[in-house]
MIVEXDREN-586091 format. One record per residue (C-alpha): residue in one letter; x, y, z. Coordinates in steps of 0.2 Angstrom, whole numbers, padded with zeros to 4 digits, always signed. Layout:
N
aXYZ ...
END
This chain:
435
m-0139+0014+0579 n-0151+0022+0567 a-0165+0032+0576 v-0179+0026+0567 s-0175+0008+0572 r-0179+0011+0588 g-0195+0021+0585 i-0210+0020+0574 d-0202+0005+0564 r-0200-0007+0578 i-0221-0007+0582 e-0226-0025+0575 v-0245-0024+0569 t-0254-0039+0574 f-0275-0042+0570 d-0279-0051+0585 e-0289-0041+0599 p-0309-0048+0598 n-0313-0034+0610 l-0309-0021+0600 v-0322-0009+0594 a-0315+0005+0578 n-0332+0013+0577 a-0338+0015+0596 g-0348+0029+0592 l-0361+0021+0583 l-0367+0016+0599 l-0375+0031+0598 v-0387+0029+0582 s-0388+0012+0588 t-0397+0018+0603 l-0408+0030+0595 v-0410+0016+0582 v-0417+0005+0596 r-0430+0019+0602 l-0436+0019+0585 g-0440+0003+0585 l-0430+0003+0566 e-0427-0015+0565 r-0445-0022+0569 l-0451-0007+0559 v-0442-0013+0542 n-0447-0033+0545 g-0464-0028+0548 t-0465-0016+0532 v-0454-0023+0520 r-0463-0040+0514 l-0449-0049+0502 s-0453-0066+0511 g-0450-0081+0497 r-0438-0070+0486 v-0420-0076+0487 g-0410-0065+0501 g-0428-0059+0506 a-0427-0064+0526 a-0427-0055+0540 p-0425-0036+0533 g-0423-0026+0547 r-0406-0033+0551 k-0401-0031+0532 v-0406-0014+0530 l-0398-0006+0546 t-0381-0014+0542 l-0380-0006+0527 v-0390+0010+0536 h-0374+0008+0551 a-0360+0005+0538 m-0366+0020+0529 v-0366+0031+0546 a-0347+0026+0549 g-0343+0031+0532 g-0346+0017+0521 s-0348+0020+0503 h-0348+0001+0495 i-0357-0015+0500 d-0340-0022+0504 h-0338-0009+0518 a-0350-0019+0527 d-0336-0031+0531 m-0330-0017+0545 l-0347-0019+0554 r-0341-0037+0557 a-0323-0034+0566 g-0319-0036+0583 a-0333-0032+0595 t-0342-0018+0584 e-0357-0028+0581 s-0360-0028+0602 v-0365-0009+0599 l-0377-0010+0587 g-0391-0021+0593 h-0392-0032+0577 r-0385-0044+0570 v-0374-0040+0556 m-0375-0047+0539 a-0361-0052+0526 p-0359-0039+0510 s-0363-0055+0499 t-0381-0055+0508 l-0384-0038+0507 g-0380-0041+0489 t-0392-0053+0486 f-0406-0045+0497 l-0403-0028+0488 r-0408-0036+0471 s-0423-0045+0477 f-0431-0026+0477 t-0445-0025+0466 f-0454-0007+0463 g-0468-0013+0476 h-0455-0016+0490 i-0446+0000+0485 r-0463+0009+0493 q-0463-0002+0506 l-0445+0003+0512 d-0450+0021+0507 r-0464+0020+0520 v-0451+0015+0533 l-0443+0030+0529 a-0458+0040+0533 e-0462+0031+0550 a-0446+0032+0554 l-0448+0053+0552 r-0465+0052+0562 r-0455+0043+0575 a-0441+0054+0577 w-0450+0070+0576 s-0461+0064+0592 l-0447+0062+0601 g-0442+0081+0600 a-0433+0084+0583 g-0447+0089+0573 p-0455+0108+0568 g-0472+0105+0576 s-0485+0118+0574 a-0469+0130+0568 e-0467+0134+0551 m-0455+0125+0538 v-0447+0128+0524 i-0442+0114+0512 d-0429+0114+0497 v-0433+0102+0484 d-0421+0099+0471 s-0412+0085+0458 t-0395+0079+0458 i-0383+0068+0447 c-0376+0052+0453 q-0364+0049+0439 v-0360+0031+0436 c-0347+0023+0427 g-0349+0009+0412 k-0366+0003+0404 a-0371-0011+0416 k-0382+0000+0426 a-0400-0003+0421 g-0410+0013+0421 a-0394+0026+0421 g-0393+0036+0406 y-0387+0054+0398 g-0396+0070+0405 y-0392+0088+0405 t-0375+0085+0410 k-0369+0074+0399 k-0364+0061+0410 l-0370+0043+0413 c-0379+0045+0428 y-0397+0043+0438 h-0407+0057+0441 p-0414+0057+0460 i-0425+0071+0465 l-0424+0075+0484 a-0433+0087+0496 t-0424+0092+0513 r-0428+0103+0528 a-0420+0119+0527 l-0415+0122+0544 t-0408+0104+0550 g-0403+0096+0532 e-0416+0082+0535 v-0418+0073+0518 l-0439+0071+0520 h-0442+0062+0504 a-0431+0056+0490 r-0436+0046+0474 m-0424+0038+0462 r-0427+0042+0444 k-0418+0037+0427 g-0403+0046+0423 a-0415+0052+0406 a-0428+0061+0416 n-0429+0079+0416 t-0432+0089+0432 q-0447+0091+0431 r-0453+0073+0430 g-0465+0064+0442 a-0464+0081+0452 v-0481+0084+0454 r-0483+0068+0463 f-0467+0068+0473 i-0474+0085+0480 e-0492+0078+0483 e-0483+0063+0493 l-0472+0075+0503 v-0484+0087+0509 a-0494+0068+0514 r-0478+0063+0524 v-0475+0079+0534 r-0492+0081+0539 r-0494+0064+0546 a-0475+0066+0553 g-0481+0082+0564 g-0477+0097+0555 t-0494+0106+0560 g-0488+0123+0555 p-0484+0134+0539 l-0477+0125+0522 y-0466+0134+0513 m-0457+0126+0497 r-0440+0132+0485 f-0438+0127+0470 d-0426+0131+0456 s-0431+0135+0438 g-0429+0117+0433 f-0447+0114+0442 w-0455+0129+0433 s-0473+0121+0427 e-0491+0127+0427 a-0496+0109+0434 t-0482+0110+0451 i-0488+0128+0456 r-0507+0121+0453 t-0502+0108+0465 l-0494+0119+0476 e-0508+0132+0478 c-0521+0116+0480 l-0511+0110+0494 d-0510+0128+0503 v-0490+0127+0502 g-0480+0144+0498 y-0467+0144+0486 t-0454+0153+0477 m-0451+0144+0461 g-0436+0149+0449 i-0442+0153+0430 k-0433+0154+0413 m-0430+0169+0406 v-0439+0165+0390 k-0447+0177+0377 t-0463+0182+0386 v-0454+0182+0405 r-0441+0196+0397 e-0456+0206+0387 n-0464+0209+0406 v-0449+0214+0413 s-0442+0225+0401 l-0459+0235+0406 i-0454+0239+0423 d-0450+0256+0428 e-0431+0260+0429 s-0436+0270+0448 a-0444+0253+0454 w-0426+0242+0456 t-0420+0241+0472 p-0401+0240+0475 i-0396+0226+0486 d-0380+0220+0493 y-0369+0211+0481 t-0351+0209+0478 c-0338+0223+0479 d-0335+0222+0459 g-0352+0222+0455 e-0371+0228+0458 a-0387+0220+0458 q-0404+0227+0460 v-0421+0218+0462 a-0439+0223+0457 e-0455+0214+0454 c-0469+0213+0440 t-0481+0201+0436 y-0483+0186+0425 n-0498+0175+0421 s-0506+0185+0436 r-0494+0178+0447 r-0478+0189+0456 l-0465+0188+0447 i-0448+0196+0457 v-0434+0199+0446 r-0414+0201+0452 r-0403+0209+0439 t-0384+0209+0440 r-0368+0216+0431 l-0352+0219+0435 i-0343+0236+0439 g-0325+0244+0439 p-0311+0237+0431 q-0321+0222+0426 a-0336+0229+0418 e-0332+0226+0399 l-0333+0208+0403 w-0351+0208+0410 p-0359+0224+0405 e-0375+0223+0401 w-0387+0218+0416 r-0393+0198+0417 h-0409+0194+0425 f-0415+0181+0438 g-0432+0177+0440 f-0443+0168+0452 l-0462+0166+0455 t-0469+0167+0472 d-0486+0169+0481 l-0479+0175+0497 g-0482+0193+0501 g-0470+0204+0510 d-0455+0216+0504 a-0447+0210+0485 v-0430+0213+0493 e-0433+0199+0509 i-0442+0186+0498 d-0428+0190+0486 e-0415+0183+0500 f-0427+0170+0505 h-0428+0162+0487 r-0408+0164+0486 a-0405+0153+0501 h-0412+0138+0492 a-0395+0137+0488 t-0391+0129+0503 v-0398+0113+0497 e-0382+0109+0489 l-0375+0106+0506 a-0387+0093+0511 i-0386+0083+0495 r-0366+0086+0495 d-0367+0078+0513 l-0379+0065+0507 k-0365+0059+0495 e-0352+0063+0503 g-0356+0058+0522 a-0369+0043+0520 g-0364+0032+0506 l-0373+0040+0490 e-0357+0045+0481 h-0359+0027+0474 v-0373+0017+0468 p-0367-0001+0469 s-0378-0013+0458 g-0382-0015+0439 h-0400-0017+0445 f-0410-0001+0444 f-0423-0007+0459 a-0406-0013+0471 n-0399+0005+0468 a-0417+0015+0473 a-0418+0004+0487 w-0399+0008+0492 l-0403+0027+0488 i-0417+0025+0503 c-0405+0016+0515 a-0393+0032+0511 v-0406+0044+0515 l-0410+0035+0532 a-0391+0035+0538 h-0391+0054+0532 d-0407+0059+0543 l-0402+0045+0558 i-0386+0057+0560 r-0394+0073+0560 w-0407+0064+0575 t-0395+0058+0584 a-0384+0075+0582 m-0401+0086+0588 l-0408+0072+0602 g-0392+0072+0608 e-0388+0090+0607 i-0372+0088+0601 t-0378+0102+0592 e-0384+0118+0592 e-0401+0121+0587 g-0400+0130+0569 e-0383+0125+0567 l-0376+0115+0552 v-0373+0096+0555 v-0358+0090+0543 a-0359+0071+0543 r-0339+0070+0543 t-0335+0081+0557 l-0348+0072+0567 r-0340+0054+0562 t-0324+0062+0566 r-0329+0069+0583 f-0341+0056+0589 l-0343+0038+0578 s-0326+0036+0572 v-0317+0034+0590 p-0310+0020+0595 g-0315+0009+0611 r-0310-0006+0620 l-0327-0018+0627 v-0323-0023+0642 d-0331-0033+0658 r-0331-0022+0674 s-0338-0028+0688 g-0353-0038+0676 r-0357-0022+0666 p-0351-0020+0649 t-0341-0005+0646 l-0333+0003+0631 r-0317+0009+0634 a-0314+0025+0624 p-0295+0035+0622 l-0292+0044+0637 a-0294+0066+0636 w-0303+0063+0620 p-0306+0081+0615 w-0327+0077+0614 a-0329+0065+0627 n-0340+0076+0639 a-0350+0078+0624 f-0352+0060+0619 e-0357+0057+0639 r-0369+0070+0638 a-0376+0063+0621 i-0377+0043+0626 g-0386+0050+0642 l-0399+0060+0632 l-0403+0048+0621 r-0405+0033+0632 a-0417+0044+0642 l-0429+0044+0626 p-0444+0033+0630 p-0446+0019+0616 v-0459+0026+0603 p-0476+0018+0604 v-0478+0007+0589 
END
């Protein structure tokens, strides 16, 4: 007899267990959701009454958010929350995908702003529980990203600088944690600067209301270079580093820097880099120049210059290093796309996709708040949604009644069982946030 026939091929599969929970670790996130009072917050803030699909918005938003936390990237993926006993660990009724689609299409611009207020208030509540910076200084990275779409039935999609049909949202992330503090969906043809001034004003007000009372610093790439944006930052008393395009007038200023003023900095073994500074329009301009050396020098023999404006004091080399750390914003954006549902925008309606973006941001932040408040990750450690999902959220479980108490039975010898039990204990010890 073939060995295979006595092994794996003899396993029979049936989908008939009503007490199984495929993503039992959602209990961690839903515990925090209850402590934050999010369902009631959404119901009291998003007023869609009278619109088709607009009733009970709280459970619909949370169904989308929990599906994204579990790894869903399409509306249909919400069906996984309706399997087995999953709904029992979420704390709210799970809605059908068809209902969610109708719900998203009921949004207008005004309702998007209401949902955005939910995100701002959720941030305030999470920070009040200990996830915020308090009076410590905070670095915020502002950037835009491309959400490519297929087909031409997506309202608001356009061809941007990448020559791809897309949306072009603008995002602000907290550098230390990767939280998305503010997000705004924009049409695909929007340039990077579009709406930046208003976005920054709202962002600073949001951070202050949430309890971030310490010094603020923002980092931008050269796509945001604008005199109006700089003046706004100065008026709001926000320190900044902002990339600048090497246009003719900038190059002329850089050419006046004396050769003795360039300071070498660490670079790759096949290249060299130096930093110096000058002024541009009465503002401090720090310039980094790089080139190849050794066998590859002939491929890139001349200096290439990269500059940024700043109002920060201190050593130019240290500030250059600080500004280059802006690149870490891409890690948060990647995690928002790959880990919280933004790799796909599902609807042909622009405002439905704008609501989807805010739900994705809320899912992204809930993962981080759960990790911070549950002490799953060390302070300053990068949270990666896929890693957290593998270790904690996607653990299977079976919901049983043990002496009258609901008990979630997870696999024996689960490698991260102790961390899970500690996290659920810490999250349950959090007091409900006063409304």
